[in-house]
N, C-alpha and C positions, 0 to 999 in steps of 0.2 A: 505495498500499499505507502506511496507515492504521498510525501509532503501536502504535495498540492492540491491533490484531491485532499486529507483530511482539513484544511481550512478552509477549501471550498466547503465542503458538506457541514464545517461545523459554524462556517457563516452559516448556509441557508440554515442549517437550526437552531441556532441564535435568536437570525429572524420569525420563528415559529416560538420557541420559544419565551420571544420579549413581549410575542402579539398577548400569550397566556401569561406575564408577569405582569401585563398593563390590567388584567381583571384581580391578584392575586392580591397588588396594589392598593387597587379602589376597594373592596370586598374585605379582605381581611378582615381592618381596621372596624368597617361596619359589622361583624359577626356575622354574612352572607354567606351564601355554601359558594363558592369558584364552580361550581357540576353545572348546578340550576338556576334560575333560567338560562338560556340562551341570551347571546349578550344582544341589549337591542339600545335605540334611545331612548335615554332620558326626557325629553320633551315630547316624543308621541305614541312614544312607547312600539311602535316597530322593530320588528326584531333584524338585525341584522345580516343580511344577506352572506354567503362564502363567498359575493364574488366585490362586496364592500368590507371584507374579513382578510386582505390578502395583505399581511405587512407594511406598513409602507408605500405600499404600489397604490392604498388602495385608497390612503388618505390623503393623496396626490393625487387621483384622477379627479377626487370630490371636491376636490377645494377646497380642504378639511373641514367640508360642510356633510351632514345629514339628506342622506337621499330625497326623503318622504318627507319634511319640513325647513331642512337648510336650515340647522342649528349647527352654532360651529361647532363643531369637535377638536378638544384640547394639540396642540402640538405635541403634548407630553406623552401622548400615543406614540409617536411614531419617532418618538426622540430613546423612548423605554427601548424597541422594535432595535434600533441602530443600535445604543449603546452596547445590546443584549449581545448583538453580532459580531459587535467591536471584540469587546471581552474574550467571546468566544475561539475567534479568531487569534487573540494574543495569546487565551491558548493552546491552542494548540500549534503555533511556532511554538512555542515555549516548551510542549509536550511530544509535538507528534505523534508519533502513534503506540507511544508507551501505555500500559496499562491501567497508568492511574488518571490517564487521559477524561475521561466520566466520571472519575471524582472530583477535578476541576475544576470542570463542565458546572455542574451540579451548587459547587461553595459558592465560584462566581456571581452564580444567580441566583442562589436564594441570599448573598450575603446583597446582592445590591437589589433583590427586590426589599429585602432588610432598613438599608439604608437611605431609600426613597419612603416608604412607612415611617420611618424613626424622622427622618424631615421635616414630613406633613403635621403628623401628629404626637411623638417624640416619644412612641411605645412600639413592643418590639414585642407582637407576640407569639405569648412562647409554642402556640400550635406551629406556627413556622419555621422560629427557631428550630426545637423540636424535630421537628421531619427531616429539614435539611440533615441539623445533626447523626440521625439515624442515617441518614443515606449517605452522605460521603465514611459513614465509618465503614456500613457496610462493603462501598465502594475499591476501598481502601486496604480492606479487611481481603475481598475478591483481587485487589493490586497485588497484597503483601503475598500470597497465595502464586499467583501466576510469575511473579519475578524471585523470589525465597528474597527479599529485603526484613527480615522479618526484626532488625535492629529497628528500619525506622518505624513498624507499630509500636513497639516500643517507648520509642519516643516520643509518640506521637500519642499513646495514653498514657505516657506521661508526664504528659509540655499539657494537655486536657487536662489531668483531675488539678496540676500546679498552678495553672492558669483560672479553674475555677477555683480552687481555696483561695488564693489571693482578692481577686475580685470578689467573694462573697465576705472576706476581709474587711474590705473597703468598704464595702454596704453598710453591716452590720456597725462600722464607727459610727458612718454617716449616710443616707439614703439622699443626701441632697450630693453629694463627690457620684454614686454610682448606683442607679435603678439594677432592680434586680433581674431585667433583660439584658440589661448587659451581661450580669454575671450569666446570668444561661447562654448569652453571646458565647462566652468566654471557650464552653466546653468545645466548636465548632472553630473559636479559633488555633484549638490546644493541638486539639489532635493532626486539624489543614494543613496545618505551619509544622507544627513539629514531623508528621513525618517525611516530611523535605529536610528536615536538620534543625541546629542549631542558633544555625543565621536567617536561615528564614523567621522564629520566632523570635531572637531579639529585631531584624526587618520593622517587620509585620507591628511589635507591639512600641517602641522607638518611634512611626513612624506614623502611628496614629496619634500619638502624645505630641508630636511633633505638631502635624495634621491641625490638629485641635487647637493648641497654646495661637498659632499662626491666623485660625476663623478665630478664636474667642479677640484675641489680641486685637484682629482686624474690625470688628465689629463694635469695640470701644470706643478704638480711636474715631472709628463715623459715630460715635454717639448711639447707636445702633442697638444697644444692649452694654448691660451692669454689671456689675461682680453677681449679681441673682441673680441671669436671666439666667435657662434652664440650653442646655449644650446639647443639638443631638452626638451625645461618645457615640452610640454604632451607628454611628455612619463614619464618626470618623474611623473606628476601631474596622470596617470592613475596607475604608481606602487604604488604610495600612495593612493591611494583610493581602487584598491585593497586589500593593505593587510589590508587599517578599512572595507571592507563589511566583511573581513576573521575574525578580529579578533575583531572588533566596534559591533556587532551585539550583543555578550559574554558579554563582559566586558560591555553594556548598560543597561541586564539584568542582572549580578550583584551585577550592582551599583541602581535599584530599587527594588533587595531584601531588601537594606543596613535599 
């Protein structure tokens, strides 16, 4: 299987998954089913047909409006689809046809959805976090069996537990510093980054805090927030983790070669 084929397949898969993530991002915080009913215009209630549900293409052809009533459709929808496809292409370039590819496709998709939800609602829904965690663990166990990298699995479990304990301790100390949604998310981050090695864990942790500090400082300077304003720390954790996924593997391999 050539790298070009893997990248192309992941790009198309990313578009489809991005369309699904739009449903997750909208419905999960509202505690609505992501399965039924099917997508429909929120204004006129007309079900969205298959031809109007093609990622990005349908939005462009319809000029961002409902076919039936002309209601404006947010550009967020094609943006989520395009971003998911771009993330999948990045993961495909990083891992190629490696056995761990499915696990990290799931991880970046889940983190992206959670980051969007956290930015909008300051929530990290537990059912979404646990589903992502379960899928990442299962797929990395399969990858471990396929590759025989049992040390990676041990590191993943160890860092997952360590991050959970650390975040739980901070949450118990002061819930204003860290919400329990972030504590749950630590399980996902520790496991996914731990499988890649210590460098990825460090990049993910410090990268998240660096992004968070820069974002908070920017809001303070612009006088759009104060020291008591809640920030979407889960989104910063997701950004740090995605950066670590892209950078961590190559750095880990470089260190092993020294």
